N, C-alpha and C positions, 0 to 999 in steps of 0.2 A: 487288368492283369489278374491272373488267378491268385487264390490264397497261397500262403506259404506251403510248399510241399511237405508231406509227412517225412520225417527223418527215418532213415533206415537203421540208425544207431539206437540201441536200447536206452531208455531214459533212466538209467541207474542213478544219475545225479539228483533227480528229484527225490528219490527214496532216501539217499544218504543225507541230503540237506534237510529234508523234512524230519527224519528220525533224530538227527543231531539237534535241530531246533526244538523239537518236542521234549527231548531229554534235558536239554539245557534249561528250558523253561521250568520243567518239573523239579530239577535239582535246585534252581534258584528259589522257587517258591518254597520248597522244603527247608532250605537254609534260612530264609527270612522267617518262616514259621518257627523253626527251632530257636533262632536267635531272640526273637521278640516275645514268643509265647512261653516256651519252656526254659529260656535262659541258657540254653546250651548251644554249641556250635559244632558243625561238622568240619573237621580239619581239611578234608579233601574236596569239598563241594565247589569252592571258588575256582580252584585249579581245573577241575573237570569241566565246569561250565565254560571257562575260558578256552579250553582245548576244543570243546564241542562248537563253540562260536567260530573258532578258526576253521574247523572242518566245514561248518555251514557256509562261511564266506567263500572259501576257495572252491569248493565243489558247487556251490550255488552260482558262482560266476559262469560256469559252464552251462548250467540249466538256463540262466538268463540269456546266454548267447543263443541257445536253442530256440527260445521263445522270442528272440529279438527284442529284449527288454533292457538292454544296457543303455545307460545315459550316453548321449552323443551330441556333439555340436553340429547342427544341420544348416548353419547359416550359408555355407557355400553351396550346398545342394539346393537350398531354397531360393537364393538370389540368382544363381547361375545354373539354370536347369541343364544346360548342355554339359556341365562339368560333373553332374551328379554321379553318373556311372563310373568315370575314371577315378573320381575322388573316393567313392565307396570301395572300388577294387583296391586302390592303393592302401586305404585304411585297413581293409581286411588282410592284405599281405603283411602290413606292418604289425598287425595284431598277431598273426601267425608267427612271425619272426620273434616277437617279444615272448609269446607263450612258449615257443620252443626253447628259447634261451633260458627262461625262468625254469622250465621243466628240467633242463640239463643241470642247471645250478642246484635245483632241489634234489636231483638224484645224487649229485656229488656230495651234498650235505648229508643225505641219508647214509651213504657209504661211510662218510667220516664218523657219523654218530654210531654206526654199527661197529666200526673199528674201536671207538673209544668206550662204548658201552654206557654212555651217559643215560642217567635216569632222571625222571621228573622229581621235584622236591617232595611234594605231599603224597602223590599216588605211588611213587616209586616204580613206575612203569618205564619201559624204554622210550626215550625221546623220539625214536624213529616213528612211533605211532602218531605223534603230534605233527612232525614235519612231513610225513607222508602225504598229508593233505595238499601240500603245494604242488609237487609234480603230478599227483593224481588229478587234482582239479584243473590245473593249467594244461595238462595233457589232454584231458577231455575237452577243454575250451579250444585247444588247437584243432581237434577233430571237428568240433561244432563250427568253428569259424571257416575251416576249409570246406566244410559241407555248404555253408552259406555262400561262400565265394563261388563254388561250383554252380550253385543255383543261379547266381547272378550272371556268370559267364555263359551258361546254357540258356538263359532267358526264362527260367522257371519263376524267378521273382524279379521285380522291377527295382533297380537300385535308385531310381529317381524319385520314388514316392516316399514322402515323409509322413508317417502315420503316428498319431498320438492315440494310444490304446488305453 
């Protein structure tokens, strides 16, 4: 079977996750340096690092889906080769349903936060910016999973192969 086809969707998730991870590491290193070398502390660094971590995880999930790097239990596909394709299709459909559900819940939460005007404790920014990562990341993951499902259904990738990369 051919290699995984090239996605037609732009890979913005890689950029967002990479920048968030890089900034989180820089902020954490700066905070450790300040705390142990200069004896001072930044009041906002831990909160910002936590929020960047949240963005890295949610948006990174979509990027992992694009690269087919999510952890999965492959025992059924491995032991029962004839079930590999239907099991993979069902798993992708269930993933799409979950991601759509979580995206809708995330959007409802954002609307609630916009109505209440809630702000974060240390940074005093709108909590919407923190929670936006959930519907954005899982929305992207829905698109990536639908794209993979389409590739399986059209035969562009083989659902029965289990590769360890």
